N, C-alpha and C positions, 0 to 999 in steps of 0.2 A: 261540511267544515268550511272552515276560512281560509285554511291552508289547502285546499282540496287542488289536486291539479289535475286537469283532464289525461287520461293515460291512452285513450284510443288512438292519438295521434303518435304518442310516442312508441307504442305497441308496434305501430307498422315501422316508425323507424329503426326499431330495434330488429325487425325482422329485413328492411332492405340492409341494414347494414351486416346482419348475418348473411346473407345470402352474397353480399359484395366481397366478405371477408374469405368464404368459403371457394368463390370463383376465383378470387385473385390469388388466392393461397396455391388452387392447381394450376394457376398461371405460371406460378413464381416456381413450381415443381418442374413444368414442361417447358419452361422459358428455353428458347435457343437463340436469343437475340444477343447483346453485347456480354462479353464475359467478364469477370471480375478480375482484378490483379491478382488475386493469391490463385485464381484458376490459370492465370497468363504465365505468373512469374512466382511460381508458388516457392522458390529459396529467398525471394528477393526481402529485403530489409528496409523497403521505401516507408515514407511515413504517410498514412492515409487518414482522410478525415473528412466531415462533412457539415453541414447546417440547413436548417429546412423547419417547416412549420410542421405542427403535430396536431392530431385531433384525435382526442380519446372520448370511449363511452364510460360513463359511472353512474352506478344507481345510488342515490342517497337519501336519508331518512331523517329529520329534524323534529323538535319539538311542536305541539299545534297540530299532529296528525299531519304534517308537510313532509314531502318528498317525493321523488319519481325517479325519472331519468335524463341524465345531466349531459351534454356536449361540454367537453371541456377542451380548449384550444391552445396552443402553445408554441414554443418555439425551443429547440434542442442543437447543441452543435458538440461535437465529439474530435478525438484525434489520437493518435496512436502509431506504432510501428506496426507493420503489416501483419508479423507473427506473434507479436503481443496484445494482452488486451488493453483496449483503447477506452480513455478516460473523457466523460462529458458531461457538460453543464445543460439544465434543463430549467424551464418555468412554465407553467400551465395555470390558466383561469379559465373558469365558466359560472355561469350564473343561471337559476332555474329559479322561472318566476311561475307562481300560481295567481289564484284569482284577488288575493289580498296582501300577501307576502313575495318576498324575494331572497332566495338564498345565493350567497357569493362565495365562491370557493377560488381559493390561490394556494399553489404547490410549487417548489423549488427546490433543487437540491443538484447532488453528483450523481453520476452514473458509471459502472464499470460494466463493460461487454467484451464478448468474445464470439468469433465463429467456432463452432463445431468443428474439428479437426478434420473430419471426414466429410463434411459439406459445406462449403463455404459460403452457401446459399439460406443456410438455418443458422440462427445465431442467439448466445442467452445475453440476458442484460438484466443487472441489478441495480435499481435508483432507490436512493436514499434521501432524504432531507427535512425540511421543515414546511409546515403550511399554517393557513389561517382561512376562518369561514366566520360570514355573519349571516343573520337570519333579521331581516326589519320589514316592518310593514311599506306596502308600496304608496299607500297615501300617504301618510305623514313621515313616513322614513324613521320611525319609532325602532330602536334596537331590541329584539325579543331575546336573542342568544349570539354570542360573539367568542371565541377562543382561538387558540393555535394546537398545533399537532405535530408530532413527527410521523415519518411515514417509511417504510420499508416495502419497495415492490418490483417483486422478480418477474420476470419475463422471458416468452419464447417468441423469436421471431423469424417470417421468413422474409427473404431479400429477393426484389424484381428488379435487376437492371433494367432501365429504359434506354439509356447512352452509356457510354465511357464515364459521363459524369455526373451523372441524374439516375438516383434507385428509388424506388418506392419498397416500404418496408410495411409489415402486416404481422401485429403481434397480438399474444393475449397473455395474462396472467392475472396475480391477486395484489390487491392493496391492502397492507397491513398497517393500519392506523386506529388512533383512537381521538376521540373529540367529546369534552362534556355535552350530553342530551343529545349528540348528532352522532349518524353512522356513516361512517366514509369508507370503511373497510368493504372489500368484497372485490368482486369481477372487474376487471379494466381490459378493455379491447381497444387498442390502437393503432392508427395510421400514421405515416411520415412519408413527406417526399424531402428528401435530401441531396445536396448539391455538393460536390468535391472532387476528391479523388478516391477511387473505392477499388 
């Protein structure tokens, strides 16, 4: 097919991402390094927040039998009081290229997140917003399909403090979204490297 994407390399990448996710999740559970502000000062009402890059795994399918595994890069920032839910902003974009076609995806919106009270290193997040996509030919740039969508993405994250001001977050969730002729909805695996006050 004209839009066929070689899946062999992507299967290897998925395997490596899965192994990395499991290994880092175990590290996050057993980490004895820097402690989070919530652990050091549980009754504090200090402001916390951070900013940093994100990388997400998504699988998409589009018309003309085009589809595959996509890496979506982005930026996220958030802030709030220590014991209250934090509000954030996020933007992500990715490109999936085949032999003759290319699919571009952009997503942006707000997020609401909080730690589970029993464990400050595990937290939930709900992101929601809007996005757009475009499928076009590589040779001529002819647009075959484009549109916009809204999305809702609940996720569970593990938090691994690297220093007092740098944390690695690893999470998994599900993207609820609808686009005409494309499937964006599905599993989402994401990692973030955030700098700030935690």
